[in-house]
C-alpha positions in Angstrom: 131.9 112.9 41.0 129.6 111.3 42.4 127.2 108.2 40.1 123.5 108.7 39.7 123.6 105.3 43.0 124.5 108.3 45.5 122.5 109.2 48.3 123.7 112.7 46.7 121.8 112.4 43.6 118.8 111.3 45.5 118.1 114.0 47.6 118.8 115.9 44.7 116.4 114.8 42.6 113.6 114.8 45.5 114.2 118.3 45.8 113.1 119.1 41.7 110.5 116.7 42.5 108.6 118.7 45.2 109.8 121.9 42.9 108.0 120.8 40.3 105.1 119.7 42.2 105.0 123.0 43.3 104.9 124.9 39.7 102.2 121.9 39.1 100.1 122.8 41.4 99.9 126.3 41.5 99.6 126.5 37.4 96.3 123.6 38.1 92.8 125.0 39.1 91.2 122.8 40.8 88.3 123.2 37.8 90.9 121.1 35.5 90.0 118.0 38.0 86.2 118.2 36.8 85.4 117.8 41.0 81.7 118.2 42.2 82.3 119.6 44.5 85.1 122.9 44.5 86.8 124.1 46.8 86.3 127.4 48.8 90.4 129.5 47.6 92.4 128.4 45.9 95.0 129.5 48.3 94.4 127.1 50.4 93.7 123.8 48.0 97.5 124.7 46.9 98.4 124.4 50.7 96.3 121.2 51.1 98.1 119.7 48.4 101.0 121.3 48.8 101.5 119.2 52.4 99.8 116.5 51.3 102.2 115.9 48.7 104.8 117.1 50.7 104.3 113.6 53.6 105.3 111.9 51.3 109.1 113.2 50.8 109.6 114.4 54.0 109.2 110.0 54.5 111.6 109.4 51.4 113.8 111.5 53.0 113.7 110.3 56.2 114.1 106.6 55.2 116.8 107.5 52.5 118.7 109.2 55.5 117.5 106.6 58.8 118.5 103.7 56.3 121.4 102.5 55.4 120.6 99.7 52.2 122.0 101.7 49.3 120.3 103.1 46.4 118.1 100.6 44.0 117.2 102.3 41.3 114.8 98.1 40.4 112.8 99.4 43.3 111.9 102.5 42.7 111.4 102.2 39.4 109.2 98.9 40.3 107.4 101.4 43.4 106.6 104.2 40.4 105.1 101.6 37.8 103.3 99.8 40.5 101.4 102.5 41.6 100.9 104.3 38.0 99.2 101.2 37.5 97.0 101.4 39.8 96.3 104.5 39.5 95.3 104.4 35.5 93.4 101.2 36.4 91.4 102.8 39.2 90.9 105.9 37.2 88.6 105.3 35.4 85.9 105.2 37.7 87.0 108.3 39.6 87.8 111.0 37.3 84.5 112.3 35.9 84.7 112.7 31.6 84.8 116.4 31.9 88.5 116.7 33.8 90.9 117.9 31.8 93.6 114.9 31.7 96.9 116.3 31.3 96.0 117.7 35.5 95.3 113.7 35.8 97.8 112.3 34.4 100.1 115.2 35.6 98.9 114.2 39.5 99.3 110.0 39.2 103.0 110.5 37.7 103.7 113.2 40.7 102.6 110.3 43.2 103.8 107.8 41.8 107.5 108.9 41.9 107.1 110.0 45.1 106.5 106.0 46.2 109.3 105.4 43.9 111.2 108.0 46.0 109.5 105.9 49.4 111.0 102.6 48.2 114.3 103.6 46.9 116.1 101.7 50.1 114.4 98.9 49.6 116.7 96.2 48.8 114.0 93.5 47.1 111.9 95.0 43.9 108.7 92.9 44.6 109.0 94.2 48.1 108.7 97.6 46.4 105.9 96.7 44.5 103.6 95.7 47.3 104.3 99.1 48.9 103.8 101.4 46.3 100.1 99.5 45.8 99.5 99.8 49.2 100.7 103.9 48.7 98.9 105.1 46.2 95.2 104.6 47.9 97.0 106.1 51.4 98.0 108.6 49.0 94.4 108.7 47.8 93.2 108.9 51.6 95.8 111.1 53.0 95.2 113.8 50.4 91.3 113.8 50.3 91.0 113.8 54.3 93.2 116.9 54.4 91.2 118.1 52.1 88.1 117.7 53.9 89.7 118.5 56.9 90.1 121.8 55.9 87.4 122.3 55.3 88.0 122.9 51.3 84.7 120.7 50.6 81.7 121.8 52.0 79.0 119.3 52.5 75.7 120.7 52.8 
């Protein structure tokens, strides 16, 4: 039996996170985020959210496969905590008061887990902390760009 430090366990965790995110996105409606502009269609909203989140998990899987450094769960934890802390600090100014905070917290948690998996092969936890803090704005930018380029939000 393989230990928790094995790469196979990390592959399984990345796969399970994506499956959990699929269920989360399918069962949360865009209106629960309190958006001023509502997307045109729920199916496109789901597809764009899965695509942008999936890119981070593909990056995590590629790094796990290409890097030969051991799995570092402390680096995962540092990146997770950095992303969570930054997201919670910024969320009060980005999220409207009428938003469903369970949906927002779920999104923050999912993206923090993705940041942790991206950094799971980083040998130094402080480097993972810095990368995790940088991944949150990158995730926001990628998600917003994907939604605007897909035509989900019409600006007229």
